[in-house]
Structure formats: structure tokens, C-alpha cells
C-alpha positions as CSV (number, residue, x, y, z in Angstrom):
1,M,110.5,109.6,79.4
2,A,107.8,106.9,79.5
3,D,105.1,106.7,82.1
4,I,103.6,103.6,83.7
5,L,100.2,103.8,85.5
6,I,98.7,100.7,87.1
7,H,95.5,100.6,89.2
8,R,94.2,97.5,91.0
9,D,91.0,97.5,93.1
10,H,90.8,95.0,96.0
11,E,88.8,94.2,99.1
12,L,91.7,93.4,101.4
13,G,91.6,96.3,103.9
14,L,94.6,98.4,104.7
15,K,96.4,96.0,107.0
16,R,96.5,93.1,104.5
17,A,97.2,95.6,101.6
18,R,100.2,96.9,103.5
19,E,101.6,93.3,103.9
20,I,101.2,92.7,100.2
21,A,102.8,96.0,99.3
22,W,105.8,95.3,101.6
23,A,106.2,91.9,100.0
24,W,106.1,93.5,96.6
25,A,108.7,96.1,97.7
26,E,111.0,93.2,98.9
27,Q,110.6,91.4,95.6
28,V,111.5,94.5,93.5
29,E,114.4,95.3,95.7
30,S,115.9,91.8,95.3
31,K,114.9,91.1,91.7
32,F,115.4,94.5,90.1
33,D,117.9,96.1,92.5
34,M,115.4,98.9,93.5
35,A,115.7,101.1,96.5
36,C,112.4,101.2,98.3
37,T,111.1,103.4,101.1
38,V,107.7,103.0,102.8
39,L,105.9,106.1,104.1
40,E,103.1,105.0,106.4
41,G,99.9,107.1,106.8
42,K,96.6,106.7,108.6
43,T,94.5,105.9,105.5
44,S,97.2,104.9,103.0
45,D,100.9,104.2,102.6
46,T,103.3,105.2,99.9
47,V,106.1,102.9,98.7
48,E,108.6,105.0,96.9
49,F,111.0,103.1,94.6
50,S,113.9,104.0,92.4
51,R,117.0,102.8,90.6
52,S,119.0,104.1,87.7
53,G,116.4,105.0,85.0
54,V,113.3,104.3,87.1
55,K,111.5,106.4,89.7
56,G,108.0,105.8,91.0
57,Q,105.6,105.2,93.8
58,L,102.9,102.7,94.9
59,I,100.0,104.1,96.8
60,V,98.5,101.5,99.1
61,A,95.0,102.1,100.3
62,A,92.3,99.9,101.9
63,K,90.5,99.4,98.6
64,H,93.1,99.9,95.9
65,F,96.7,100.0,94.7
66,E,97.9,102.8,92.4
67,L,101.4,102.5,90.9
68,S,103.0,105.3,88.9
69,A,106.5,105.2,87.5
70,K,108.7,107.2,85.2
71,L,111.2,105.5,83.0
72,G,114.3,107.1,81.7
73,F,115.2,107.3,78.0
74,L,116.9,104.0,77.8
75,L,114.3,102.0,79.8
76,G,111.5,103.8,78.0
77,A,112.1,101.6,75.0
78,F,111.1,98.6,77.2
79,R,108.0,100.2,78.7
80,G,105.7,97.4,77.6
81,T,107.9,94.6,79.0
82,I,108.5,96.5,82.3
83,E,104.9,97.3,82.8
84,G,103.9,93.7,82.1
85,E,106.4,92.4,84.6
86,I,105.2,94.9,87.3
87,Q,101.6,93.8,86.6
88,K,102.6,90.2,86.8
89,E,104.4,90.6,90.2
90,L,101.6,92.6,91.7
91,D,98.8,90.3,90.4
92,S,100.7,87.3,91.6
93,L,100.8,88.7,95.1
94,L,97.1,89.6,95.0
95,N,96.1,86.2,93.6
96,A,98.1,84.5,96.3
97,E,95.7,86.1,98.9
98,P,94.4,83.1,100.9
99,A,90.7,82.5,100.8
100,K,88.7,83.4,103.9
101,K,88.0,80.4,106.0
102,P,84.3,79.5,106.3
103,K,82.8,80.1,109.7
104,A,82.4,77.1,111.9
105,K,78.9,75.7,112.2
106,K,77.3,75.5,115.6
């Protein structure tokens, strides 16, 4: 088995981080045929995901994302490619975060 660990710090706050995590879950469900379940908590959420040969979770907190996944034997050979694709999808969502609007001058 191969493990994937990805950590991303952010300054989005929990509400916006949840929105991004749910968007990520929708993407992996449709693009990679993953089954995702969101477990909401007071200070963090957990997005559990799985499909044949992959099982993992994405911890969503106010200041970071922490993704861990275990790949089965067959997918383990593609660990680098799979990890790169996950990073690309997550970074794409984080980089799409709209810039804060400047406050209006009085």
C-alpha cells in the first residue's frame, strides 16, 4: 500500500474552507468516481472518500487542509501521478479564491 499526505495552510476561515472542500468532493466524485461523505464538526469537518483501491480523508479546518489517503496495490504504482492530480485539484480551488474587495472610501 502507498500513502499520500498533503497539507495546505490557508487563511480562509472555516466557512469558506468548507465550501472549497465540498467543491473538491464534488469534483472527485464526478471525475474519479469517488464516494464522498462529509462529517461536520464545530472546529473542523472531515470529508471521507473512497473507491476501489483508494480510501482516505480530507480534514478541513479554519487554517488548513490535511489530506491522507491509502492506495491499494495496483494504484500504488501510480502514487506520484495520483498525488500530483490531487494537489492540482486542491490548489486550483484554493487559487480560485476571490480576492477580498477593498473597503469603500468615505
